[in-house]
N, CA, C and O atoms as a Maestro MAE file, in Angstrom:
{
 s_m_m2io_version
 :::
 2.0.0
}

f_m_ct {
 s_m_title
 :::
 protein
 m_atom[336] {
  # First column is atom index #
  i_m_mmod_type
  r_m_x_coord
  r_m_y_coord
  r_m_z_coord
  i_m_residue_number
  s_m_chain_name
  s_m_pdb_residue_name
  s_m_pdb_atom_name
  i_m_atomic_number
  :::
  1 25 0.853 -1.182 0.000 1 A "MET " " N  " 7
  2 3 0.000 0.000 0.000 1 A "MET " " CA " 6
  3 2 0.894 1.239 0.000 1 A "MET " " C  " 6
  4 15 1.877 1.307 0.738 1 A "MET " " O  " 8
  5 25 0.547 2.201 -0.823 2 A "ALA " " N  " 7
  6 3 1.290 3.452 -0.867 2 A "ALA " " CA " 6
  7 2 1.152 4.177 0.471 2 A "ALA " " C  " 6
  8 15 0.138 4.045 1.158 2 A "ALA " " O  " 8
  9 25 2.174 4.937 0.829 3 A "MET " " N  " 7
  10 3 2.195 5.626 2.108 3 A "MET " " CA " 6
  11 2 0.975 6.538 2.280 3 A "MET " " C  " 6
  12 15 0.365 6.543 3.349 3 A "MET " " O  " 8
  13 25 0.610 7.301 1.259 4 A "ALA " " N  " 7
  14 3 -0.539 8.208 1.372 4 A "ALA " " CA " 6
  15 2 -1.818 7.430 1.673 4 A "ALA " " C  " 6
  16 15 -2.635 7.860 2.488 4 A "ALA " " O  " 8
  17 25 -1.986 6.295 1.019 5 A "ASP " " N  " 7
  18 3 -3.172 5.466 1.256 5 A "ASP " " CA " 6
  19 2 -3.176 4.903 2.670 5 A "ASP " " C  " 6
  20 15 -4.216 4.865 3.328 5 A "ASP " " O  " 8
  21 25 -2.023 4.471 3.130 6 A "GLU " " N  " 7
  22 3 -1.932 3.937 4.489 6 A "GLU " " CA " 6
  23 2 -2.215 5.012 5.522 6 A "GLU " " C  " 6
  24 15 -2.908 4.765 6.509 6 A "GLU " " O  " 8
  25 25 -1.682 6.207 5.298 7 A "MET " " N  " 7
  26 3 -1.933 7.317 6.220 7 A "MET " " CA " 6
  27 2 -3.426 7.652 6.238 7 A "MET " " C  " 6
  28 15 -4.006 7.848 7.306 7 A "MET " " O  " 8
  29 25 -4.038 7.715 5.078 8 A "GLU " " N  " 7
  30 3 -5.471 8.037 5.005 8 A "GLU " " CA " 6
  31 2 -6.306 6.981 5.725 8 A "GLU " " C  " 6
  32 15 -7.217 7.320 6.481 8 A "GLU " " O  " 8
  33 25 -6.007 5.720 5.499 9 A "THR " " N  " 7
  34 3 -6.746 4.636 6.147 9 A "THR " " CA " 6
  35 2 -6.650 4.741 7.666 9 A "THR " " C  " 6
  36 15 -7.651 4.606 8.369 9 A "THR " " O  " 8
  37 25 -5.449 4.979 8.162 10 A "ARG " " N  " 7
  38 3 -5.246 5.066 9.608 10 A "ARG " " CA " 6
  39 2 -5.941 6.293 10.202 10 A "ARG " " C  " 6
  40 15 -6.556 6.206 11.264 10 A "ARG " " O  " 8
  41 25 -5.843 7.430 9.520 11 A "LEU " " N  " 7
  42 3 -6.459 8.649 10.041 11 A "LEU " " CA " 6
  43 2 -7.984 8.566 9.990 11 A "LEU " " C  " 6
  44 15 -8.654 9.017 10.919 11 A "LEU " " O  " 8
  45 25 -8.533 8.006 8.933 12 A "ARG " " N  " 7
  46 3 -9.990 7.847 8.858 12 A "ARG " " CA " 6
  47 2 -10.483 6.812 9.870 12 A "ARG " " C  " 6
  48 15 -11.630 6.886 10.311 12 A "ARG " " O  " 8
  49 25 -9.648 5.863 10.239 13 A "GLY " " N  " 7
  50 3 -10.010 4.883 11.250 13 A "GLY " " CA " 6
  51 2 -10.023 5.455 12.657 13 A "GLY " " C  " 6
  52 15 -10.750 4.976 13.528 13 A "GLY " " O  " 8
  53 25 -9.209 6.489 12.874 14 A "ALA " " N  " 7
  54 3 -9.094 7.082 14.206 14 A "ALA " " CA " 6
  55 2 -9.965 8.322 14.391 14 A "ALA " " C  " 6
  56 15 -10.351 8.651 15.512 14 A "ALA " " O  " 8
  57 25 -10.270 9.001 13.305 15 A "PHE " " N  " 7
  58 3 -11.011 10.263 13.367 15 A "PHE " " CA " 6
  59 2 -12.174 10.230 12.377 15 A "PHE " " C  " 6
  60 15 -12.258 9.359 11.511 15 A "PHE " " O  " 8
  61 25 -13.067 11.209 12.533 16 A "THR " " N  " 7
  62 3 -14.162 11.419 11.595 16 A "THR " " CA " 6
  63 2 -13.883 12.759 10.904 16 A "THR " " C  " 6
  64 15 -14.454 13.783 11.280 16 A "THR " " O  " 8
  65 25 -13.016 12.749 9.907 17 A "PRO " " N  " 7
  66 3 -12.575 14.018 9.318 17 A "PRO " " CA " 6
  67 2 -13.679 14.776 8.593 17 A "PRO " " C  " 6
  68 15 -14.475 14.196 7.855 17 A "PRO " " O  " 8
  69 25 -13.706 16.083 8.823 18 A "THR " " N  " 7
  70 3 -14.516 16.960 7.999 18 A "THR " " CA " 6
  71 2 -13.650 17.519 6.881 18 A "THR " " C  " 6
  72 15 -14.152 18.026 5.878 18 A "THR " " O  " 8
  73 25 -12.337 17.416 7.074 19 A "ARG " " N  " 7
  74 3 -11.356 17.787 6.046 19 A "ARG " " CA " 6
  75 2 -10.126 16.916 6.254 19 A "ARG " " C  " 6
  76 15 -9.633 16.780 7.374 19 A "ARG " " O  " 8
  77 25 -9.641 16.335 5.182 20 A "LEU " " N  " 7
  78 3 -8.419 15.536 5.248 20 A "LEU " " CA " 6
  79 2 -7.668 15.684 3.934 20 A "LEU " " C  " 6
  80 15 -8.166 15.316 2.870 20 A "LEU " " O  " 8
  81 25 -6.472 16.226 4.028 21 A "GLU " " N  " 7
  82 3 -5.578 16.334 2.880 21 A "GLU " " CA " 6
  83 2 -4.251 15.730 3.291 21 A "GLU " " C  " 6
  84 15 -3.722 16.036 4.359 21 A "GLU " " O  " 8
  85 25 -3.721 14.879 2.444 22 A "ILE " " N  " 7
  86 3 -2.410 14.284 2.674 22 A "ILE " " CA " 6
  87 2 -1.559 14.645 1.464 22 A "ILE " " C  " 6
  88 15 -1.841 14.224 0.341 22 A "ILE " " O  " 8
  89 25 -0.525 15.421 1.706 23 A "VAL " " N  " 7
  90 3 0.285 15.959 0.617 23 A "VAL " " CA " 6
  91 2 1.711 15.426 0.744 23 A "VAL " " C  " 6
  92 15 2.350 15.568 1.787 23 A "VAL " " O  " 8
  93 25 2.193 14.819 -0.322 24 A "ASN " " N  " 7
  94 3 3.561 14.343 -0.373 24 A "ASN " " CA " 6
  95 2 4.450 15.510 -0.793 24 A "ASN " " C  " 6
  96 15 4.368 15.979 -1.928 24 A "ASN " " O  " 8
  97 25 5.295 15.977 0.120 25 A "GLU " " N  " 7
  98 3 6.192 17.102 -0.158 25 A "GLU " " CA " 6
  99 2 7.630 16.636 -0.371 25 A "GLU " " C  " 6
  100 15 8.554 17.448 -0.347 25 A "GLU " " O  " 8
  101 25 7.820 15.360 -0.576 26 A "SER " " N  " 7
  102 3 9.168 14.791 -0.676 26 A "SER " " CA " 6
  103 2 9.983 15.399 -1.814 26 A "SER " " C  " 6
  104 15 11.189 15.600 -1.673 26 A "SER " " O  " 8
  105 25 9.345 15.689 -2.920 27 A "ALA " " N  " 7
  106 3 10.075 16.242 -4.066 27 A "ALA " " CA " 6
  107 2 10.743 17.568 -3.728 27 A "ALA " " C  " 6
  108 15 11.779 17.907 -4.301 27 A "ALA " " O  " 8
  109 25 10.155 18.320 -2.802 28 A "HIS " " N  " 7
  110 3 10.728 19.609 -2.396 28 A "HIS " " CA " 6
  111 2 11.987 19.426 -1.560 28 A "HIS " " C  " 6
  112 15 12.733 20.383 -1.350 28 A "HIS " " O  " 8
  113 25 12.231 18.212 -1.081 29 A "HIS " " N  " 7
  114 3 13.340 17.951 -0.175 29 A "HIS " " CA " 6
  115 2 14.356 16.974 -0.762 29 A "HIS " " C  " 6
  116 15 15.212 16.459 -0.044 29 A "HIS " " O  " 8
  117 25 14.263 16.725 -2.042 30 A "ALA " " N  " 7
  118 3 15.188 15.797 -2.704 30 A "ALA " " CA " 6
  119 2 16.623 16.253 -2.478 30 A "ALA " " C  " 6
  120 15 16.956 17.417 -2.696 30 A "ALA " " O  " 8
  121 25 17.456 15.338 -2.046 31 A "GLY " " N  " 7
  122 3 18.856 15.639 -1.798 31 A "GLY " " CA " 6
  123 2 19.143 16.237 -0.435 31 A "GLY " " C  " 6
  124 15 20.307 16.402 -0.068 31 A "GLY " " O  " 8
  125 25 18.115 16.562 0.317 32 A "HIS " " N  " 7
  126 3 18.298 17.132 1.651 32 A "HIS " " CA " 6
  127 2 18.417 16.016 2.683 32 A "HIS " " C  " 6
  128 15 18.181 14.847 2.379 32 A "HIS " " O  " 8
  129 25 18.783 16.387 3.890 33 A "ALA " " N  " 7
  130 3 18.849 15.418 4.985 33 A "ALA " " CA " 6
  131 2 17.485 14.773 5.163 33 A "ALA " " C  " 6
  132 15 16.459 15.452 5.126 33 A "ALA " " O  " 8
  133 25 17.478 13.484 5.351 34 A "GLY " " N  " 7
  134 3 16.228 12.763 5.557 34 A "GLY " " CA " 6
  135 2 15.610 12.227 4.285 34 A "GLY " " C  " 6
  136 15 14.695 11.405 4.338 34 A "GLY " " O  " 8
  137 25 16.097 12.683 3.134 35 A "ASP " " N  " 7
  138 3 15.582 12.149 1.876 35 A "ASP " " CA " 6
  139 2 16.202 10.784 1.657 35 A "ASP " " C  " 6
  140 15 17.406 10.669 1.430 35 A "ASP " " O  " 8
  141 25 15.379 9.753 1.724 36 A "ASP " " N  " 7
  142 3 15.884 8.387 1.587 36 A "ASP " " CA " 6
  143 2 15.789 7.872 0.148 36 A "ASP " " C  " 6
  144 15 16.115 6.717 -0.124 36 A "ASP " " O  " 8
  145 25 15.345 8.727 -0.767 37 A "GLY " " N  " 7
  146 3 15.243 8.330 -2.160 37 A "GLY " " CA " 6
  147 2 13.944 7.609 -2.504 37 A "GLY " " C  " 6
  148 15 13.707 7.285 -3.668 37 A "GLY " " O  " 8
  149 25 13.103 7.355 -1.505 38 A "SER " " N  " 7
  150 3 11.853 6.629 -1.755 38 A "SER " " CA " 6
  151 2 10.779 7.513 -2.375 38 A "SER " " C  " 6
  152 15 9.836 7.011 -2.986 38 A "SER " " O  " 8
  153 25 10.916 8.814 -2.222 39 A "GLY " " N  " 7
  154 3 9.872 9.723 -2.674 39 A "GLY " " CA " 6
  155 2 8.702 9.785 -1.719 39 A "GLY " " C  " 6
  156 15 7.659 10.356 -2.039 39 A "GLY " " O  " 8
  157 25 8.872 9.195 -0.536 40 A "GLU " " N  " 7
  158 3 7.801 9.186 0.476 40 A "GLU " " CA " 6
  159 2 8.378 9.490 1.863 40 A "GLU " " C  " 6
  160 15 8.094 8.785 2.831 40 A "GLU " " O  " 8
  161 25 9.187 10.541 1.942 41 A "SER " " N  " 7
  162 3 9.859 10.850 3.201 41 A "SER " " CA " 6
  163 2 9.313 12.082 3.914 41 A "SER " " C  " 6
  164 15 9.451 12.196 5.132 41 A "SER " " O  " 8
  165 25 8.703 12.996 3.189 42 A "HIS " " N  " 7
  166 3 8.230 14.267 3.755 42 A "HIS " " CA " 6
  167 2 6.744 14.443 3.437 42 A "HIS " " C  " 6
  168 15 6.338 14.370 2.277 42 A "HIS " " O  " 8
  169 25 5.943 14.674 4.469 43 A "TRP " " N  " 7
  170 3 4.486 14.723 4.306 43 A "TRP " " CA " 6
  171 2 3.884 15.915 5.026 43 A "TRP " " C  " 6
  172 15 4.433 16.409 6.011 43 A "TRP " " O  " 8
  173 25 2.751 16.365 4.521 44 A "ARG " " N  " 7
  174 3 1.920 17.388 5.178 44 A "ARG " " CA " 6
  175 2 0.515 16.809 5.296 44 A "ARG " " C  " 6
  176 15 -0.036 16.282 4.330 44 A "ARG " " O  " 8
  177 25 -0.057 16.914 6.497 45 A "VAL " " N  " 7
  178 3 -1.427 16.466 6.738 45 A "VAL " " CA " 6
  179 2 -2.246 17.656 7.212 45 A "VAL " " C  " 6
  180 15 -1.883 18.330 8.176 45 A "VAL " " O  " 8
  181 25 -3.341 17.904 6.533 46 A "VAL " " N  " 7
  182 3 -4.329 18.899 6.944 46 A "VAL " " CA " 6
  183 2 -5.537 18.099 7.409 46 A "VAL " " C  " 6
  184 15 -6.130 17.348 6.635 46 A "VAL " " O  " 8
  185 25 -5.895 18.263 8.674 47 A "LEU " " N  " 7
  186 3 -6.966 17.454 9.248 47 A "LEU " " CA " 6
  187 2 -7.840 18.300 10.153 47 A "LEU " " C  " 6
  188 15 -7.351 18.972 11.061 47 A "LEU " " O  " 8
  189 25 -9.123 18.258 9.898 48 A "ALA " " N  " 7
  190 3 -10.121 18.841 10.793 48 A "ALA " " CA " 6
  191 2 -11.051 17.696 11.175 48 A "ALA " " C  " 6
  192 15 -11.579 16.993 10.313 48 A "ALA " " O  " 8
  193 25 -11.241 17.521 12.476 49 A "ALA " " N  " 7
  194 3 -12.094 16.439 12.958 49 A "ALA " " CA " 6
  195 2 -12.655 16.808 14.314 49 A "ALA " " C  " 6
  196 15 -11.963 17.430 15.119 49 A "ALA " " O  " 8
  197 25 -13.905 16.435 14.585 50 A "PRO " " N  " 7
  198 3 -14.508 16.768 15.871 50 A "PRO " " CA " 6
  199 2 -13.729 16.194 17.056 50 A "PRO " " C  " 6
  200 15 -13.747 16.775 18.141 50 A "PRO " " O  " 8
  201 25 -13.051 15.072 16.866 51 A "GLU " " N  " 7
  202 3 -12.300 14.457 17.957 51 A "GLU " " CA " 6
  203 2 -11.148 15.335 18.441 51 A "GLU " " C  " 6
  204 15 -10.664 15.160 19.559 51 A "GLU " " O  " 8
  205 25 -10.709 16.268 17.616 52 A "LEU " " N  " 7
  206 3 -9.591 17.143 17.980 52 A "LEU " " CA " 6
  207 2 -10.036 18.405 18.713 52 A "LEU " " C  " 6
  208 15 -9.216 19.123 19.285 52 A "LEU " " O  " 8
  209 25 -11.330 18.664 18.691 53 A "GLU " " N  " 7
  210 3 -11.846 19.874 19.333 53 A "GLU " " CA " 6
  211 2 -11.571 19.837 20.831 53 A "GLU " " C  " 6
  212 15 -11.725 18.805 21.483 53 A "GLU " " O  " 8
  213 25 -11.164 20.973 21.353 54 A "GLY " " N  " 7
  214 3 -10.904 21.089 22.790 54 A "GLY " " CA " 6
  215 2 -9.528 20.596 23.208 54 A "GLY " " C  " 6
  216 15 -9.157 20.723 24.375 54 A "GLY " " O  " 8
  217 25 -8.770 20.039 22.278 55 A "MET " " N  " 7
  218 3 -7.415 19.572 22.586 55 A "MET " " CA " 6
  219 2 -6.422 20.708 22.382 55 A "MET " " C  " 6
  220 15 -6.627 21.587 21.546 55 A "MET " " O  " 8
  221 25 -5.352 20.675 23.153 56 A "SER " " N  " 7
  222 3 -4.261 21.616 22.929 56 A "SER " " CA " 6
  223 2 -3.527 21.214 21.647 56 A "SER " " C  " 6
  224 15 -3.731 20.123 21.115 56 A "SER " " O  " 8
  225 25 -2.693 22.092 21.177 57 A "ARG " " N  " 7
  226 3 -1.911 21.793 19.971 57 A "ARG " " CA " 6
  227 2 -1.088 20.522 20.170 57 A "ARG " " C  " 6
  228 15 -1.048 19.663 19.290 57 A "ARG " " O  " 8
  229 25 -0.443 20.404 21.305 58 A "LEU " " N  " 7
  230 3 0.370 19.232 21.596 58 A "LEU " " CA " 6
  231 2 -0.480 17.961 21.635 58 A "LEU " " C  " 6
  232 15 -0.070 16.928 21.107 58 A "LEU " " O  " 8
  233 25 -1.646 18.029 22.250 59 A "GLN " " N  " 7
  234 3 -2.536 16.864 22.311 59 A "GLN " " CA " 6
  235 2 -3.004 16.446 20.919 59 A "GLN " " C  " 6
  236 15 -3.091 15.254 20.625 59 A "GLN " " O  " 8
  237 25 -3.307 17.428 20.058 60 A "ARG " " N  " 7
  238 3 -3.720 17.106 18.686 60 A "ARG " " CA " 6
  239 2 -2.595 16.410 17.927 60 A "ARG " " C  " 6
  240 15 -2.824 15.418 17.235 60 A "ARG " " O  " 8
  241 25 -1.383 16.933 18.062 61 A "HIS " " N  " 7
  242 3 -0.238 16.322 17.383 61 A "HIS " " CA " 6
  243 2 -0.007 14.901 17.888 61 A "HIS " " C  " 6
  244 15 0.233 13.988 17.098 61 A "HIS " " O  " 8
  245 25 -0.078 14.720 19.185 62 A "ARG " " N  " 7
  246 3 0.104 13.378 19.750 62 A "ARG " " CA " 6
  247 2 -0.976 12.413 19.280 62 A "ARG " " C  " 6
  248 15 -0.700 11.237 19.040 62 A "ARG " " O  " 8
  249 25 -2.197 12.901 19.150 63 A "ALA " " N  " 7
  250 3 -3.299 12.049 18.688 63 A "ALA " " CA " 6
  251 2 -3.067 11.589 17.254 63 A "ALA " " C  " 6
  252 15 -3.323 10.431 16.922 63 A "ALA " " O  " 8
  253 25 -2.590 12.482 16.412 64 A "VAL " " N  " 7
  254 3 -2.317 12.114 15.021 64 A "VAL " " CA " 6
  255 2 -1.148 11.134 14.954 64 A "VAL " " C  " 6
  256 15 -1.209 10.143 14.226 64 A "VAL " " O  " 8
  257 25 -0.095 11.403 15.703 65 A "HIS " " N  " 7
  258 3 1.046 10.486 15.722 65 A "HIS " " CA " 6
  259 2 0.612 9.105 16.201 65 A "HIS " " C  " 6
  260 15 1.044 8.094 15.646 65 A "HIS " " O  " 8
  261 25 -0.229 9.052 17.216 66 A "ALA " " N  " 7
  262 3 -0.720 7.766 17.725 66 A "ALA " " CA " 6
  263 2 -1.570 7.056 16.673 66 A "ALA " " C  " 6
  264 15 -1.467 5.841 16.507 66 A "ALA " " O  " 8
  265 25 -2.403 7.806 15.969 67 A "ALA " " N  " 7
  266 3 -3.251 7.211 14.934 67 A "ALA " " CA " 6
  267 2 -2.407 6.632 13.799 67 A "ALA " " C  " 6
  268 15 -2.721 5.566 13.271 67 A "ALA " " O  " 8
  269 25 -1.348 7.327 13.430 68 A "LEU " " N  " 7
  270 3 -0.482 6.830 12.362 68 A "LEU " " CA " 6
  271 2 0.339 5.640 12.835 68 A "LEU " " C  " 6
  272 15 0.663 4.747 12.052 68 A "LEU " " O  " 8
  273 25 0.670 5.633 14.112 69 A "GLY " " N  " 7
  274 3 1.379 4.503 14.697 69 A "GLY " " CA " 6
  275 2 2.853 4.468 14.339 69 A "GLY " " C  " 6
  276 15 3.300 5.157 13.423 69 A "GLY " " O  " 8
  277 25 3.599 3.659 15.070 70 A "PRO " " N  " 7
  278 3 5.043 3.566 14.835 70 A "PRO " " CA " 6
  279 2 5.397 2.991 13.468 70 A "PRO " " C  " 6
  280 15 6.488 3.239 12.953 70 A "PRO " " O  " 8
  281 25 4.490 2.231 12.884 71 A "GLU " " N  " 7
  282 3 4.750 1.658 11.569 71 A "GLU " " CA " 6
  283 2 4.907 2.741 10.510 71 A "GLU " " C  " 6
  284 15 5.791 2.658 9.657 71 A "GLU " " O  " 8
  285 25 4.049 3.759 10.563 72 A "VAL " " N  " 7
  286 3 4.134 4.867 9.607 72 A "VAL " " CA " 6
  287 2 5.190 5.869 10.068 72 A "VAL " " C  " 6
  288 15 6.047 6.271 9.281 72 A "VAL " " O  " 8
  289 25 5.134 6.268 11.322 73 A "MET " " N  " 7
  290 3 6.051 7.288 11.821 73 A "MET " " CA " 6
  291 2 7.507 6.860 11.674 73 A "MET " " C  " 6
  292 15 8.382 7.705 11.480 73 A "MET " " O  " 8
  293 25 7.771 5.583 11.762 74 A "GLY " " N  " 7
  294 3 9.136 5.088 11.633 74 A "GLY " " CA " 6
  295 2 9.647 5.057 10.205 74 A "GLY " " C  " 6
  296 15 10.846 4.891 9.977 74 A "GLY " " O  " 8
  297 25 8.752 5.213 9.242 75 A "ARG " " N  " 7
  298 3 9.150 5.148 7.830 75 A "ARG " " CA " 6
  299 2 9.222 6.510 7.159 75 A "ARG " " C  " 6
  300 15 9.615 6.602 5.996 75 A "ARG " " O  " 8
  301 25 8.850 7.569 7.870 76 A "ILE " " N  " 7
  302 3 8.918 8.898 7.266 76 A "ILE " " CA " 6
  303 2 9.914 9.756 8.034 76 A "ILE " " C  " 6
  304 15 10.221 9.494 9.197 76 A "ILE " " O  " 8
  305 25 10.411 10.785 7.358 77 A "HIS " " N  " 7
  306 3 11.389 11.670 7.987 77 A "HIS " " CA " 6
  307 2 10.719 12.896 8.594 77 A "HIS " " C  " 6
  308 15 11.096 13.336 9.681 77 A "HIS " " O  " 8
  309 25 9.728 13.451 7.903 78 A "ALA " " N  " 7
  310 3 9.131 14.710 8.342 78 A "ALA " " CA " 6
  311 2 7.621 14.676 8.137 78 A "ALA " " C  " 6
  312 15 7.119 14.160 7.139 78 A "ALA " " O  " 8
  313 25 6.912 15.246 9.117 79 A "LEU " " N  " 7
  314 3 5.460 15.318 9.057 79 A "LEU " " CA " 6
  315 2 5.026 16.696 9.537 79 A "LEU " " C  " 6
  316 15 5.161 17.020 10.717 79 A "LEU " " O  " 8
  317 25 4.507 17.504 8.622 80 A "ALA " " N  " 7
  318 3 3.954 18.808 8.969 80 A "ALA " " CA " 6
  319 2 2.464 18.628 9.203 80 A "ALA " " C  " 6
  320 15 1.779 17.980 8.413 80 A "ALA " " O  " 8
  321 25 1.964 19.202 10.289 81 A "LEU " " N  " 7
  322 3 0.554 19.013 10.646 81 A "LEU " " CA " 6
  323 2 -0.149 20.363 10.726 81 A "LEU " " C  " 6
  324 15 0.337 21.298 11.363 81 A "LEU " " O  " 8
  325 25 -1.295 20.445 10.071 82 A "ASP " " N  " 7
  326 3 -2.207 21.585 10.161 82 A "ASP " " CA " 6
  327 2 -3.512 20.998 10.666 82 A "ASP " " C  " 6
  328 15 -4.285 20.423 9.900 82 A "ASP " " O  " 8
  329 25 -3.751 21.146 11.965 83 A "LEU " " N  " 7
  330 3 -4.870 20.457 12.606 83 A "LEU " " CA " 6
  331 2 -5.871 21.417 13.204 83 A "LEU " " C  " 6
  332 15 -5.509 22.455 13.759 83 A "LEU " " O  " 8
  333 25 -7.149 21.053 13.083 84 A "SER " " N  " 7
  334 3 -8.203 21.851 13.729 84 A "SER " " CA " 6
  335 2 -9.375 20.962 14.053 84 A "SER " " C  " 6
  336 15 -10.373 21.431 14.600 84 A "SER " " O  " 8
  :::
 }
 m_bond[335] {
  # First column is bond index #
  i_m_from
  i_m_to
  i_m_order
  :::
  1 1 2 1
  2 2 3 1
  3 3 4 2
  4 3 5 1
  5 5 6 1
  6 6 7 1
  7 7 8 2
  8 7 9 1
  9 9 10 1
  10 10 11 1
  11 11 12 2
  12 11 13 1
  13 13 14 1
  14 14 15 1
  15 15 16 2
  16 15 17 1
  17 17 18 1
  18 18 19 1
  19 19 20 2
  20 19 21 1
  21 21 22 1
  22 22 23 1
  23 23 24 2
  24 23 25 1
  25 25 26 1
  26 26 27 1
  27 27 28 2
  28 27 29 1
  29 29 30 1
  30 30 31 1
  31 31 32 2
  32 31 33 1
  33 33 34 1
  34 34 35 1
  35 35 36 2
  36 35 37 1
  37 37 38 1
  38 38 39 1
  39 39 40 2
  40 39 41 1
  41 41 42 1
  42 42 43 1
  43 43 44 2
  44 43 45 1
  45 45 46 1
  46 46 47 1
  47 47 48 2
  48 47 49 1
  49 49 50 1
  50 50 51 1
  51 51 52 2
  52 51 53 1
  53 53 54 1
  54 54 55 1
  55 55 56 2
  56 55 57 1
  57 57 58 1
  58 58 59 1
  59 59 60 2
  60 59 61 1
  61 61 62 1
  62 62 63 1
  63 63 64 2
  64 63 65 1
  65 65 66 1
  66 66 67 1
  67 67 68 2
  68 67 69 1
  69 69 70 1
  70 70 71 1
  71 71 72 2
  72 71 73 1
  73 73 74 1
  74 74 75 1
  75 75 76 2
  76 75 77 1
  77 77 78 1
  78 78 79 1
  79 79 80 2
  80 79 81 1
  81 81 82 1
  82 82 83 1
  83 83 84 2
  84 83 85 1
  85 85 86 1
  86 86 87 1
  87 87 88 2
  88 87 89 1
  89 89 90 1
  90 90 91 1
  91 91 92 2
  92 91 93 1
  93 93 94 1
  94 94 95 1
  95 95 96 2
  96 95 97 1
  97 97 98 1
  98 98 99 1
  99 99 100 2
  100 99 101 1
  101 101 102 1
  102 102 103 1
  103 103 104 2
  104 103 105 1
  105 105 106 1
  106 106 107 1
  107 107 108 2
  108 107 109 1
  109 109 110 1
  110 110 111 1
  111 111 112 2
  112 111 113 1
  113 113 114 1
  114 114 115 1
  115 115 116 2
  116 115 117 1
  117 117 118 1
  118 118 119 1
  119 119 120 2
  120 119 121 1
  121 121 122 1
  122 122 123 1
  123 123 124 2
  124 123 125 1
  125 125 126 1
  126 126 127 1
  127 127 128 2
  128 127 129 1
  129 129 130 1
  130 130 131 1
  131 131 132 2
  132 131 133 1
  133 133 134 1
  134 134 135 1
  135 135 136 2
  136 135 137 1
  137 137 138 1
  138 138 139 1
  139 139 140 2
  140 139 141 1
  141 141 142 1
  142 142 143 1
  143 143 144 2
  144 143 145 1
  145 145 146 1
  146 146 147 1
  147 147 148 2
  148 147 149 1
  149 149 150 1
  150 150 151 1
  151 151 152 2
  152 151 153 1
  153 153 154 1
  154 154 155 1
  155 155 156 2
  156 155 157 1
  157 157 158 1
  158 158 159 1
  159 159 160 2
  160 159 161 1
  161 161 162 1
  162 162 163 1
  163 163 164 2
  164 163 165 1
  165 165 166 1
  166 166 167 1
  167 167 168 2
  168 167 169 1
  169 169 170 1
  170 170 171 1
  171 171 172 2
  172 171 173 1
  173 173 174 1
  174 174 175 1
  175 175 176 2
  176 175 177 1
  177 177 178 1
  178 178 179 1
  179 179 180 2
  180 179 181 1
  181 181 182 1
  182 182 183 1
  183 183 184 2
  184 183 185 1
  185 185 186 1
  186 186 187 1
  187 187 188 2
  188 187 189 1
  189 189 190 1
  190 190 191 1
  191 191 192 2
  192 191 193 1
  193 193 194 1
  194 194 195 1
  195 195 196 2
  196 195 197 1
  197 197 198 1
  198 198 199 1
  199 199 200 2
  200 199 201 1
  201 201 202 1
  202 202 203 1
  203 203 204 2
  204 203 205 1
  205 205 206 1
  206 206 207 1
  207 207 208 2
  208 207 209 1
  209 209 210 1
  210 210 211 1
  211 211 212 2
  212 211 213 1
  213 213 214 1
  214 214 215 1
  215 215 216 2
  216 215 217 1
  217 217 218 1
  218 218 219 1
  219 219 220 2
  220 219 221 1
  221 221 222 1
  222 222 223 1
  223 223 224 2
  224 223 225 1
  225 225 226 1
  226 226 227 1
  227 227 228 2
  228 227 229 1
  229 229 230 1
  230 230 231 1
  231 231 232 2
  232 231 233 1
  233 233 234 1
  234 234 235 1
  235 235 236 2
  236 235 237 1
  237 237 238 1
  238 238 239 1
  239 239 240 2
  240 239 241 1
  241 241 242 1
  242 242 243 1
  243 243 244 2
  244 243 245 1
  245 245 246 1
  246 246 247 1
  247 247 248 2
  248 247 249 1
  249 249 250 1
  250 250 251 1
  251 251 252 2
  252 251 253 1
  253 253 254 1
  254 254 255 1
  255 255 256 2
  256 255 257 1
  257 257 258 1
  258 258 259 1
  259 259 260 2
  260 259 261 1
  261 261 262 1
  262 262 263 1
  263 263 264 2
  264 263 265 1
  265 265 266 1
  266 266 267 1
  267 267 268 2
  268 267 269 1
  269 269 270 1
  270 270 271 1
  271 271 272 2
  272 271 273 1
  273 273 274 1
  274 274 275 1
  275 275 276 2
  276 275 277 1
  277 277 278 1
  278 278 279 1
  279 279 280 2
  280 279 281 1
  281 281 282 1
  282 282 283 1
  283 283 284 2
  284 283 285 1
  285 285 286 1
  286 286 287 1
  287 287 288 2
  288 287 289 1
  289 289 290 1
  290 290 291 1
  291 291 292 2
  292 291 293 1
  293 293 294 1
  294 294 295 1
  295 295 296 2
  296 295 297 1
  297 297 298 1
  298 298 299 1
  299 299 300 2
  300 299 301 1
  301 301 302 1
  302 302 303 1
  303 303 304 2
  304 303 305 1
  305 305 306 1
  306 306 307 1
  307 307 308 2
  308 307 309 1
  309 309 310 1
  310 310 311 1
  311 311 312 2
  312 311 313 1
  313 313 314 1
  314 314 315 1
  315 315 316 2
  316 315 317 1
  317 317 318 1
  318 318 319 1
  319 319 320 2
  320 319 321 1
  321 321 322 1
  322 322 323 1
  323 323 324 2
  324 323 325 1
  325 325 326 1
  326 326 327 1
  327 327 328 2
  328 327 329 1
  329 329 330 1
  330 330 331 1
  331 331 332 2
  332 331 333 1
  333 333 334 1
  334 334 335 1
  335 335 336 2
  :::
 }
}
């Protein structure tokens, strides 16, 4: 399964998104530190979900990291989060 598909499956399983965008930004970081050549090292997630309401920024980030799990987090270098 492609990384974007796996991320989407995990996030939709953990949250009820009203907005979900998963953007592969790896091409912008080609040749930089953390670029493993896979083309799936740098990601941006835009997520709005009722489950995140009332959480602090840190709690929202931790919730997304937990939803993605160590299997995904261990295979990527960078994850930018825009959460609401």
